[in-house]
C-alpha positions as MATLAB code, in Angstrom:
seq = 'YPWVQVGLGTLTAITGAYAFYRYWRPDPEEGAERPRAPDLIVVVAALALGIQNASTASRWAEEAQAAALSGAEAYRQAAEDGDPKAQHNLGVCYDQGLGVVKDSVEAVRWYRSAAEQGYAPAQYNLGYSLEVGEGAAKDEVGALHWYARAAEQGLPRAQVAAGVLQLDGRGGRVDLPRAFVWLTLASRGESQSARRQAEHYLAQVLGRMTPEQIRRGKAMLEAM';
ca = [
     120.970  102.303  118.248;
     122.042   99.753  120.903;
     119.724   97.100  119.465;
     121.830   97.169  116.302;
     125.092   96.680  118.155;
     123.971   93.598  120.037;
     123.092   91.934  116.746;
     119.436   91.000  117.006;
     118.802   88.520  114.206;
     115.517   87.428  115.740;
     111.862   87.651  114.809;
     111.588   90.704  117.062;
     114.244   92.481  115.021;
     112.580   91.555  111.740;
     109.257   92.809  113.057;
     110.916   96.058  114.098;
     112.479   96.447  110.663;
     109.117   95.911  108.966;
     107.438   98.467  111.255;
     110.215  100.965  110.510;
     109.801  100.420  106.768;
     106.019  100.755  106.982;
     106.353  104.117  108.718;
     108.846  105.632  106.317;
     107.450  104.392  103.027;
     104.949  106.635  101.205;
     101.306  105.647  101.653;
      99.606  106.246   98.284;
      96.330  104.833   99.605;
      95.836  107.777  101.927;
      97.871  110.395  100.125;
      99.813  111.020  103.327;
     103.346  112.259  102.906;
     105.978  111.395  105.474;
     109.521  112.695  105.664;
     111.841  110.233  104.014;
     115.617  109.868  104.375;
     116.728  107.049  102.036;
     119.960  106.458  103.945;
     117.911  105.280  106.914;
     117.440  101.999  105.043;
     120.661  100.921  106.748;
     118.756  100.785  110.019;
     116.163   98.512  108.443;
     118.906   96.202  107.183;
     120.645   96.156  110.542;
     117.408   95.368  112.356;
     116.391   92.647  109.935;
     119.777   90.964  109.541;
     121.167   91.467  113.023;
     124.471   93.224  112.430;
     126.872   91.858  115.053;
     129.933   93.966  114.327;
     129.742   96.887  116.760;
     131.976   99.198  114.715;
     129.991   98.593  111.530;
     126.729   99.094  113.377;
     128.013  102.292  114.931;
     129.103  103.670  111.556;
     125.754  102.812  109.989;
     123.898  104.406  112.883;
     125.963  107.594  112.549;
     125.190  107.759  108.840;
     121.498  107.282  109.548;
     121.512  109.982  112.218;
     123.305  112.385  109.866;
     120.703  111.713  107.158;
     117.873  112.360  109.595;
     119.503  115.609  110.767;
     119.976  116.760  107.192;
     116.342  115.971  106.390;
     115.046  117.829  109.438;
     117.076  120.930  108.598;
     115.865  120.873  104.997;
     112.267  120.731  106.214;
     112.915  123.561  108.660;
     113.974  125.987  105.944;
     110.836  125.351  103.909;
     108.640  125.237  107.018;
     109.805  128.649  108.166;
     108.946  129.931  104.678;
     105.374  128.730  105.263;
     105.248  125.503  103.250;
     102.538  123.339  104.905;
     103.972  119.999  103.797;
     107.375  120.912  105.181;
     105.748  122.143  108.391;
     103.961  118.820  108.769;
     107.124  116.854  108.052;
     109.125  118.911  110.532;
     106.381  118.217  113.052;
     106.823  114.506  112.442;
     110.577  114.874  113.008;
     109.918  116.464  116.405;
     107.204  113.927  117.168;
     109.541  110.997  116.484;
     112.882  112.550  117.465;
     114.245  112.220  113.930;
     117.244  114.491  113.441;
     116.101  116.683  116.346;
     115.480  116.260  120.047;
     112.030  114.740  120.508;
     109.638  117.537  121.490;
     105.891  116.912  121.381;
     105.067  120.567  122.049;
     107.148  121.688  119.071;
     105.592  118.934  116.960;
     102.111  120.243  117.744;
     103.199  123.786  116.903;
     104.239  122.734  113.403;
     101.228  120.456  112.941;
      98.960  123.370  113.808;
     100.711  125.714  111.372;
     100.218  123.218  108.547;
      96.683  122.271  109.655;
      95.553  125.885  109.601;
      96.676  126.023  105.974;
      94.444  123.055  105.167;
      97.006  120.244  104.962;
      95.005  117.108  105.767;
      97.775  114.867  107.224;
      98.714  117.670  109.624;
      95.064  118.147  110.566;
      94.873  114.458  111.429;
      98.099  114.510  113.445;
      96.994  117.625  115.305;
      93.661  115.959  116.052;
      95.418  112.898  117.409;
      97.742  114.989  119.581;
      94.737  116.785  121.059;
      92.797  113.559  121.548;
      95.542  111.903  123.583;
      96.906  115.076  125.179;
     100.412  114.770  123.771;
     102.207  118.067  123.206;
      99.069  119.972  124.154;
      96.284  119.807  126.709;
      93.784  117.014  126.072;
      90.953  118.498  124.027;
      88.472  116.106  122.433;
      86.378  118.957  121.036;
      89.444  120.256  119.217;
      90.408  116.734  118.171;
      87.024  116.160  116.553;
      87.235  119.523  114.801;
      90.558  118.702  113.152;
      89.668  115.099  112.401;
      86.523  116.336  110.651;
      88.497  118.924  108.663;
      90.821  116.174  107.385;
      87.895  113.795  106.855;
      86.178  116.365  104.635;
      89.264  116.251  102.414;
      88.926  112.485  102.070;
      91.663  111.250  104.424;
      90.438  107.750  105.384;
      92.100  107.467  108.777;
      90.643  110.848  109.733;
      87.200  109.675  108.648;
      87.550  106.664  110.937;
      88.763  108.809  113.840;
      85.944  111.336  113.447;
      83.383  108.545  113.155;
      84.603  106.813  116.314;
      84.531  110.032  118.366;
      80.988  110.766  117.240;
      79.956  107.185  117.898;
      81.235  107.483  121.463;
      80.060  111.041  122.062;
      83.571  112.335  122.629;
      84.171  115.896  121.517;
      80.432  116.549  121.604;
      77.161  114.662  121.740;
      76.689  111.217  120.253;
      75.874  111.705  116.562;
      75.150  108.327  114.983;
      74.068  109.640  111.541;
      77.305  111.618  111.223;
      79.363  108.671  112.492;
      77.585  106.548  109.874;
      78.622  108.987  107.145;
      82.305  109.130  108.079;
      82.660  105.393  108.623;
      80.809  104.548  105.410;
      83.109  106.821  103.423;
      86.180  105.238  105.023;
      84.818  101.748  104.332;
      84.632  102.630  100.628;
      88.113  104.147  100.430;
      91.326  102.716   99.064;
      93.110  102.330  102.407;
      92.828   98.700  103.473;
      93.621   99.402  107.120;
      91.043  102.195  107.288;
      88.453   99.984  105.580;
      88.916   97.240  108.157;
      88.587   99.650  111.060;
      85.606  101.419  109.492;
      83.743   98.169  108.869;
      84.263   97.133  112.495;
      82.859  100.371  113.910;
      80.179  100.712  111.245;
      78.613   97.474  112.457;
      78.378   99.016  115.934;
      76.821  102.197  114.569;
      74.195  100.347  112.543;
      73.351   98.211  115.552;
      72.465  101.351  117.527;
      70.720  103.428  114.847;
      66.978  103.768  114.543;
      65.367  103.535  111.074;
      64.964  107.329  111.109;
      68.651  107.831  111.937;
      69.637  105.470  109.128;
      67.462  107.452  106.715;
      69.085  110.704  107.835;
      72.555  109.223  107.572;
      71.966  107.990  104.040;
      70.556  111.377  103.024;
      73.629  113.133  104.426;
      75.879  110.684  102.597;
      74.122  111.253   99.271;
      74.432  115.014   99.715;
      78.238  114.877  100.059;
];
């Protein structure tokens, strides 16, 4: 953590601390669980306050790394026993390099194991990995499949992702009625960030839909 040792007490450091906190905190709006190591709060404090004592920063960083390693190993035991939440969380550890060496391929392996058991956050993360080609070959058809699986379970960010792919015709043909359904559901959800994104793209969808497509979209929405 070299940025800790140089003592960044600047806006950049505060922004980094806030981003770190936002990632690690639970997100009740979307029901997405993320691995949490409470001792990592020392990194947030160091980023926000700009710790200038190199020895103190080093000790804090070592404690944070040890906490991350302990968390990753705890997830591994449960993941190998087949627990989908632990598999997803271990995937996140590999994705982010938290307590393990960063390995996108291994992250995708654990995401897939959890996704195949129906765990929505893992289905979303697997979809994203396939969409961008990180840890696996780029596969927009597969990405749409997994986004849709998570969207069916009510995960707002997956609903947005599936809607955008179907709006753009990525992963298959353009399907405006289906994009309308996913984006409308996300716009009505509890996640503020997903609502904002959904409303933005929903305006584009409605601007391109014919009256017949709107009728079909509304009928599909009512049937869900």
